[in-house]
Backbone as a chain_set.jsonl record, in Angstrom:
{"seq": "MRKQAHRRFADEQLGPGAWNNPGAAPRALLVGPDAGLGDRARAIVALGSLSDCLVLLADTPVEELRVAALDAACAALDRRPPAADSAASAR", "coords": {"N": [[-16.77, -16.701, -13.989], [-15.476, -14.364, -12.287], [-14.927, -16.713, -10.052], [-12.681, -17.329, -10.843], [-11.158, -14.819, -10.739], [-10.853, -14.886, -7.823], [-9.147, -17.414, -7.269], [-7.255, -16.747, -9.372], [-6.051, -14.707, -7.672], [-5.221, -15.488, -4.749], [-3.569, -17.514, -5.265], [-1.275, -16.187, -6.748], [-1.049, -14.52, -4.575], [-0.833, -16.542, -2.386], [0.519, -18.065, -3.193], [0.499, -21.064, -5.567], [-2.178, -23.627, -5.927], [-3.968, -22.881, -3.781], [-5.93, -22.072, -3.485], [-7.456, -24.57, -3.627], [-6.93, -25.751, -1.247], [-9.159, -25.08, 1.188], [-8.902, -24.075, 3.94], [-5.949, -22.795, 3.94], [-5.769, -20.633, 2.497], [-7.782, -18.395, 4.284], [-6.327, -18.766, 6.691], [-3.264, -18.478, 6.348], [-3.767, -15.581, 5.773], [-3.631, -14.483, 7.909], [-1.087, -15.21, 9.579], [0.693, -15.259, 7.896], [1.836, -17.235, 4.545], [3.897, -18.716, 4.993], [4.541, -19.534, 8.078], [5.335, -21.125, 10.983], [4.733, -24.264, 12.317], [3.62, -23.932, 14.962], [2.152, -21.478, 14.592], [0.914, -21.722, 12.157], [-1.46, -23.119, 13.977], [-2.109, -21.372, 15.645], [-4.059, -20.393, 14.43], [-5.816, -22.043, 13.295], [-7.346, -22.12, 15.691], [-8.299, -19.696, 16.144], [-9.694, -18.897, 13.517], [-11.549, -21.513, 14.36], [-12.494, -21.079, 16.167], [-14.424, -18.303, 16.494], [-16.835, -19.379, 14.532], [-17.418, -21.517, 16.496], [-18.46, -19.42, 18.884], [-20.007, -18.248, 17.67], [-21.84, -20.488, 16.988], [-22.558, -21.486, 19.523], [-22.956, -19.404, 21.137], [-25.298, -18.479, 20.635], [-27.54, -16.722, 21.575], [-26.476, -14.566, 22.385], [-26.418, -11.313, 23.147], [-25.928, -9.53, 19.185], [-23.631, -7.292, 19.459], [-22.42, -7.653, 21.966], [-21.338, -10.588, 21.924], [-19.635, -10.223, 19.321], [-17.708, -8.92, 20.037], [-16.677, -10.032, 21.879], [-16.544, -12.585, 21.136], [-14.428, -11.837, 19.067], [-12.509, -10.931, 20.901], [-11.514, -13.451, 22.01], [-10.593, -14.485, 20.008], [-8.438, -13.598, 19.264], [-6.819, -13.743, 21.421], [-6.533, -16.016, 21.154], [-4.53, -15.989, 18.975], [-2.529, -14.576, 20.172], [-2.645, -11.979, 19.774], [-3.977, -8.672, 21.331], [-6.695, -7.379, 20.396], [-7.523, -3.531, 20.488], [-9.838, -2.416, 23.396], [-12.611, -2.688, 24.293], [-14.414, -3.266, 26.029], [-14.731, -3.026, 29.904], [-14.369, -5.879, 30.666], [-12.435, -6.735, 28.895], [-10.653, -4.248, 28.746], [-9.909, -4.735, 31.818], [-7.133, -6.19, 31.408]], "CA": [[-15.275, -15.719, -14.129], [-15.222, -14.432, -10.335], [-14.569, -17.478, -9.014], [-11.049, -17.103, -11.433], [-10.317, -14.22, -10.667], [-10.525, -14.532, -7.124], [-8.293, -18.283, -7.979], [-5.936, -16.39, -9.54], [-5.703, -13.566, -6.478], [-5.203, -16.51, -4.093], [-2.653, -18.446, -6.279], [-0.386, -14.809, -6.168], [-0.752, -14.22, -2.674], [-0.403, -17.319, -1.537], [1.294, -19.119, -3.688], [0.016, -22.59, -6.247], [-2.598, -24.648, -5.324], [-4.4, -22.378, -2.089], [-7.209, -22.22, -3.877], [-8.071, -25.953, -4.114], [-7.126, -25.896, 0.533], [-10.067, -23.957, 1.607], [-8.374, -23.8, 5.242], [-5.226, -22.236, 3.598], [-6.129, -18.992, 2.63], [-8.097, -17.373, 6.033], [-4.533, -18.779, 8.525], [-2.472, -17.17, 5.651], [-4.019, -14.335, 5.242], [-3.943, -14.113, 9.92], [-0.058, -15.616, 10.277], [1.197, -15.652, 6.651], [2.412, -18.165, 4.136], [4.498, -19.901, 5.41], [4.306, -19.482, 9.191], [5.297, -22.588, 11.212], [3.502, -25.173, 13.251], [2.536, -23.107, 16.174], [1.404, -19.924, 14.044], [-0.672, -22.366, 11.857], [-2.51, -24.091, 14.714], [-2.896, -20.946, 16.981], [-4.98, -19.004, 13.541], [-6.86, -22.572, 12.905], [-7.721, -21.727, 16.51], [-9.044, -18.54, 16.139], [-10.946, -19.288, 13.346], [-12.696, -22.19, 14.816], [-13.541, -19.798, 18.109], [-15.255, -18.123, 16.158], [-17.702, -19.948, 14.487], [-17.955, -21.759, 17.893], [-18.836, -18.652, 19.456], [-21.691, -17.535, 17.079], [-23.956, -21.868, 17.289], [-22.883, -21.771, 20.864], [-23.472, -18.278, 22.2], [-26.508, -17.452, 19.224], [-28.131, -15.923, 22.338], [-26.278, -13.682, 23.318], [-26.877, -9.453, 21.725], [-24.644, -9.427, 18.731], [-22.381, -6.354, 19.855], [-21.625, -8.646, 23.217], [-20.71, -11.261, 21.33], [-18.858, -9.931, 18.383], [-16.663, -8.271, 21.188], [-16.171, -11.69, 23.517], [-15.353, -13.695, 20.259], [-13.007, -11.047, 18.378], [-11.103, -11.096, 22.031], [-11.145, -15.156, 21.976], [-9.958, -14.999, 18.619], [-6.698, -12.972, 18.814], [-6.363, -14.483, 22.584], [-5.726, -17.489, 20.168], [-3.461, -15.06, 18.551], [-1.551, -13.661, 21.073], [-2.928, -10.7, 19.583], [-4.938, -8.086, 21.764], [-6.969, -5.238, 20.048], [-8.048, -2.679, 21.6], [-10.451, -3.189, 24.344], [-14.328, -1.961, 23.564], [-15.261, -3.445, 27.053], [-14.376, -3.034, 30.433], [-13.93, -6.879, 31.277], [-11.224, -7.301, 28.159], [-10.126, -3.787, 29.691], [-9.002, -5.288, 32.758], [-6.398, -7.621, 31.099]], "C": [[-15.098, -14.995, -12.965], [-15.19, -14.86, -9.846], [-13.0, -18.084, -10.062], [-10.314, -16.34, -11.273], [-9.975, -14.6, -9.008], [-9.136, -16.421, -6.441], [-6.773, -17.939, -7.707], [-4.979, -15.488, -8.162], [-5.185, -14.713, -5.149], [-4.029, -17.472, -5.105], [-1.003, -17.496, -6.103], [-0.229, -14.716, -5.197], [-0.535, -15.295, -2.127], [0.196, -18.887, -1.895], [0.876, -20.815, -4.428], [-0.989, -22.841, -5.648], [-2.927, -23.572, -3.701], [-5.66, -22.414, -2.322], [-8.596, -23.582, -3.18], [-7.549, -26.439, -1.864], [-7.596, -24.685, 1.182], [-9.696, -23.729, 2.763], [-6.834, -22.887, 5.043], [-4.47, -20.871, 3.513], [-6.38, -18.308, 3.91], [-7.096, -17.178, 6.579], [-3.445, -18.588, 7.388], [-2.453, -16.188, 5.903], [-3.823, -13.215, 6.782], [-2.471, -14.754, 9.696], [1.184, -15.489, 9.251], [1.43, -16.893, 6.254], [3.539, -18.976, 4.339], [5.498, -19.941, 7.218], [4.557, -21.004, 9.568], [4.073, -23.056, 11.725], [1.967, -24.363, 14.132], [1.663, -22.355, 15.633], [-0.091, -20.972, 13.687], [-2.122, -23.084, 13.041], [-2.794, -22.764, 15.476], [-3.678, -19.839, 15.105], [-6.052, -20.216, 13.053], [-7.713, -22.373, 13.745], [-9.371, -21.052, 16.531], [-9.976, -18.324, 15.237], [-12.452, -20.248, 13.493], [-13.407, -21.895, 16.186], [-14.437, -19.22, 17.028], [-16.655, -18.157, 15.504], [-18.335, -20.899, 15.881], [-18.381, -21.032, 18.424], [-19.944, -18.003, 18.996], [-22.829, -19.041, 16.76], [-23.645, -21.615, 18.794], [-23.099, -21.168, 21.252], [-24.443, -17.445, 21.396], [-27.736, -16.554, 19.84], [-28.069, -14.939, 22.368], [-26.285, -11.861, 22.47], [-25.452, -9.955, 20.688], [-23.018, -8.648, 19.035], [-21.622, -6.95, 20.771], [-21.038, -9.543, 22.326], [-19.123, -11.344, 20.31], [-17.274, -9.249, 19.316], [-15.816, -9.396, 22.299], [-15.468, -12.712, 22.28], [-14.764, -13.143, 19.471], [-11.648, -11.145, 19.482], [-10.734, -11.938, 22.228], [-9.935, -14.931, 21.112], [-7.794, -14.368, 18.447], [-6.183, -12.841, 19.953], [-5.343, -15.691, 21.52], [-4.326, -17.668, 19.596], [-1.77, -14.723, 18.576], [-1.316, -12.252, 20.973], [-3.966, -10.083, 20.536], [-5.459, -6.715, 21.032], [-7.35, -4.25, 20.495], [-8.945, -2.452, 22.532], [-11.782, -2.263, 24.543], [-14.617, -2.929, 24.721], [-14.666, -3.169, 28.105], [-13.454, -4.629, 31.298], [-12.783, -7.328, 30.126], [-10.858, -5.569, 28.496], [-8.838, -4.214, 30.809], [-7.496, -6.223, 32.567], [-4.964, -6.837, 30.961]], "O": [[-13.945, -15.272, -12.636], [-15.312, -14.398, -8.712], [-12.45, -19.168, -9.867], [-9.102, -16.491, -11.431], [-8.765, -14.636, -8.785], [-8.49, -16.406, -5.394], [-5.847, -18.221, -6.945], [-3.799, -15.575, -7.823], [-4.385, -14.018, -4.523], [-4.704, -18.394, -5.563], [0.033, -17.898, -5.574], [0.913, -14.831, -4.753], [0.118, -15.134, -1.095], [0.302, -20.009, -1.4], [1.006, -21.76, -3.651], [-0.988, -22.296, -4.545], [-2.175, -23.595, -2.727], [-6.488, -22.75, -1.475], [-9.72, -23.593, -2.68], [-7.985, -27.486, -1.385], [-6.985, -23.695, 1.586], [-10.317, -22.699, 3.028], [-6.521, -22.246, 6.046], [-3.471, -20.305, 3.957], [-5.5, -17.743, 4.56], [-6.679, -16.093, 6.985], [-2.373, -18.556, 7.991], [-1.433, -15.606, 6.271], [-3.835, -11.99, 6.898], [-3.155, -15.575, 9.084], [2.365, -15.577, 9.588], [1.361, -17.799, 7.085], [3.883, -19.913, 3.619], [6.668, -20.258, 7.432], [4.199, -21.947, 8.863], [2.921, -22.626, 11.69], [0.743, -24.23, 14.135], [0.486, -22.391, 15.99], [-1.204, -21.119, 14.192], [-3.298, -23.376, 12.821], [-3.846, -22.867, 16.105], [-3.595, -18.614, 15.01], [-7.074, -19.826, 12.488], [-8.876, -22.329, 13.343], [-10.548, -21.361, 16.711], [-11.012, -17.744, 15.566], [-13.618, -20.082, 13.136], [-14.352, -22.279, 16.875], [-15.353, -19.987, 16.731], [-17.517, -17.308, 15.735], [-19.528, -20.929, 16.181], [-19.276, -21.634, 19.017], [-20.72, -17.333, 19.677], [-24.021, -18.987, 16.456], [-24.69, -21.517, 19.436], [-23.73, -21.533, 22.245], [-24.517, -16.217, 21.371], [-28.583, -15.92, 19.212], [-29.023, -14.161, 22.389], [-26.137, -11.597, 21.277], [-24.402, -10.482, 21.056], [-21.866, -9.069, 18.933], [-20.394, -6.947, 20.683], [-19.974, -9.107, 21.886], [-18.097, -12.019, 20.398], [-16.084, -9.273, 19.002], [-14.856, -9.443, 23.068], [-14.415, -13.348, 22.317], [-14.258, -13.987, 18.732], [-10.449, -11.318, 19.261], [-9.589, -11.927, 22.68], [-8.739, -15.103, 21.349], [-6.711, -14.612, 17.914], [-5.223, -12.079, 20.062], [-4.167, -15.989, 21.309], [-3.472, -18.553, 19.579], [-0.735, -14.643, 17.914], [-0.498, -11.512, 21.518], [-4.946, -10.807, 20.707], [-5.007, -5.57, 21.012], [-7.611, -4.642, 21.632], [-8.514, -1.3, 22.503], [-11.706, -1.115, 24.98], [-15.37, -3.762, 24.215], [-13.535, -2.861, 27.726], [-12.493, -4.646, 32.067], [-12.16, -8.344, 30.436], [-9.862, -6.29, 28.454], [-7.61, -4.128, 30.786], [-6.926, -6.806, 33.489], [-3.937, -7.468, 30.707]]}, "num_chains": 1, "name": "protein.A"}
């Protein structure tokens, strides 16, 4: 029942068939369902960078990793969040 509600929501928000393409929903939430190729590619890089950081930097303290990984993902999207550390604020 819950899966059907999620599928219906995805279809309403992102267009029919979005549920069947697992990467489409997160990308569309980041850059919109009608984004061009460049924006879609940046969204893929942003999402991939988050998971890569979790795996490759697993020995990093969680709070430090969260700030650095989100900063990298936002940079891939060409958007900057408010900096939470001095390294990011120096930009």
